[in-house]
Steps between C-alpha positions, in 0.01 A plus 500: 500500500609862484738623242810698590572828328820514304749761624745477219651817359267645239192333638219730619307475814131589544589729786728715281351777287679710248579861580498770236854549364635185664627213288424227756208439730512677831448297821165562663674650810627799303148609433458541873464878562661460842816346343511775237478764777782331687713485182432875444605566858834326440545688171420832667753427774767435230400827327520711815829343620675365193836593654449234770581129463183310402581126515219275395449395868422858600262556207324176577459605864349835393250324273427218738584222253771237467814595312423283198131598484589870533763485221257316260204723585705822464623405155157403389349822636760755382684322217845512662659303777543709823883534455467637149222739616728630773788545247267705278412733789861542606615581140206748466607675820866506394399655167299765675786581740756510216278739307379722779778521758873565522558202728801288421442170328618314812248685717224422250596132503481472880186723514315270264582183692818357336762362728780527244583778250634238257177300512291813452710612202491157336126442548415860404705455171343161431146639537526844343782446259693793645726556801364720776740783406398484132133495598555817715672679213224406259225596739662833582551573130131437430353695795358796306212323317428265794453770765129539403431129508343379826727276709252209496492500120882512481538215745262283293684578180835424651394182679750222428383192315556198724278243330805280463772434757808723507725200435295417190543854373871470558512167309300648206739800465800271529369273227443805278121467509289813528343523850128581554565860592736567216294369205500734205169644388443479128 
């Protein structure tokens, strides 16, 4: 008589091995170099055209995986779900355009892939803590010392923290709790 493996939450499977930095075991399929290459291909496509719509169906087609498998594997590989990763890229690009160009905020919103100026402003404020106009004023006021810093270093330093969902950030600030990006350093 063969025994059946338990697939209850929290149980481990012999085919799962832990990955450095991950809190849970990673399915064997994620260690497949071909899958990782396909995930990187989807990530690169989002990077190069973050202004375009990237529904999960399109990303899954690029990576040659099912929608559910792609979403799980992407989060395990890169630490963020695909939608949050795309939001991060769009906010980074908007920050760069606000800092380096004289485009109107409306033009920046549409150029970075937002379909609504209101949605852009709300999400931008939720993630960065500032409105796009306030961010532009602050960036332009601080241009002198930052002119010598390479753009790639500036982008990394200004990358928004999206380890938690935007709605959760909103709830935390509404409850009066300090969000992860606004914790005071002692």
